[in-house]
C-alpha positions as CSV (number, residue, x, y, z in Angstrom):
1,M,-22.2,-80.1,-10.2
2,E,-21.4,-83.4,-12.0
3,T,-18.0,-84.9,-12.5
4,V,-16.8,-85.2,-16.0
5,Y,-13.9,-87.6,-16.8
6,K,-11.8,-86.9,-19.9
7,I,-9.3,-89.3,-21.3
8,K,-7.1,-88.8,-24.2
9,I,-5.1,-91.8,-25.5
10,E,-2.4,-91.8,-28.0
11,L,-1.1,-95.1,-29.2
12,E,1.2,-96.3,-31.9
13,S,2.1,-99.9,-32.7
14,T,2.4,-102.3,-35.5
15,D,0.8,-105.0,-33.5
16,E,-3.0,-105.0,-32.8
17,V,-2.5,-107.3,-29.9
18,D,-0.2,-104.8,-28.2
19,L,-2.9,-102.1,-28.7
20,A,-5.6,-104.3,-27.3
21,H,-3.5,-105.2,-24.3
22,F,-2.7,-101.5,-23.6
23,L,-6.4,-100.5,-23.8
24,H,-7.3,-103.4,-21.5
25,L,-4.8,-102.1,-18.9
26,V,-6.2,-98.6,-19.3
27,A,-9.7,-99.9,-18.8
28,E,-8.6,-101.8,-15.6
29,D,-7.1,-98.6,-14.2
30,V,-10.3,-96.6,-14.9
31,E,-12.4,-99.3,-13.3
32,E,-10.2,-99.6,-10.2
33,G,-9.8,-95.7,-10.0
34,R,-6.0,-96.0,-10.5
35,L,-5.5,-93.4,-13.2
36,I,-2.9,-90.8,-12.7
37,K,-2.7,-87.5,-14.5
38,E,-0.3,-88.9,-17.1
39,Q,1.0,-92.3,-17.6
40,S,2.9,-94.0,-20.3
41,T,3.4,-97.6,-21.4
42,K,3.9,-98.0,-25.1
43,G,1.6,-95.0,-25.4
44,T,0.4,-92.0,-23.4
45,V,-2.8,-91.6,-21.5
46,K,-3.7,-88.1,-20.2
47,Y,-6.6,-88.2,-17.6
48,E,-8.4,-85.2,-16.3
49,K,-11.3,-84.9,-13.9
50,V,-13.3,-81.7,-13.8
51,E,-16.6,-80.5,-12.3
52,R,-19.3,-79.4,-14.7
53,C,-22.7,-78.0,-14.0
54,E,-25.5,-80.4,-15.0
55,H,-27.8,-77.5,-15.9
56,C,-25.7,-75.8,-18.5
57,N,-23.1,-78.4,-19.2
58,G,-20.3,-75.9,-18.6
59,T,-21.6,-73.2,-21.1
60,G,-22.7,-70.8,-18.3
61,E,-26.1,-70.2,-19.9
62,V,-29.5,-71.9,-19.9
63,A,-32.3,-71.6,-22.4
64,T,-35.4,-69.7,-21.3
65,D,-38.9,-69.4,-22.7
66,E,-40.0,-65.9,-23.9
67,D,-43.4,-64.3,-24.7
68,D,-43.7,-62.8,-28.1
69,G,-45.9,-60.0,-26.9
70,E,-49.1,-61.5,-28.4
71,G,-49.5,-64.2,-25.7
72,H,-47.5,-66.9,-27.5
73,I,-44.7,-68.6,-25.6
74,M,-41.6,-69.5,-27.5
75,Q,-39.7,-72.3,-25.8
76,G,-35.9,-72.2,-25.5
77,V,-35.3,-69.0,-27.5
78,G,-33.9,-66.8,-24.7
79,A,-30.9,-67.4,-22.5
80,E,-29.8,-66.4,-19.0
81,K,-26.9,-66.9,-16.8
82,C,-26.9,-70.3,-15.2
83,L,-27.1,-70.7,-11.4
84,C,-23.5,-71.8,-11.3
85,Q,-22.5,-68.3,-12.8
86,K,-24.4,-66.3,-10.2
């Protein structure tokens, strides 16, 4: 499994400097591992950390090759359950 970080930021300001400063603070929090589930300072940041399979990217299926019956292999046309689903 790989760790996937999701960050949703909602900002509203009439001052670009305010926005830049807020984004700088968020970047520092990410870099230092200080993000909490939800924080607010002139805006809202929602942070989520989830585990996702690196084979199927969370879809639960992986592409497989299939034989067309005449000896030709068609790559990636089939699908089967991923190891993470078994």
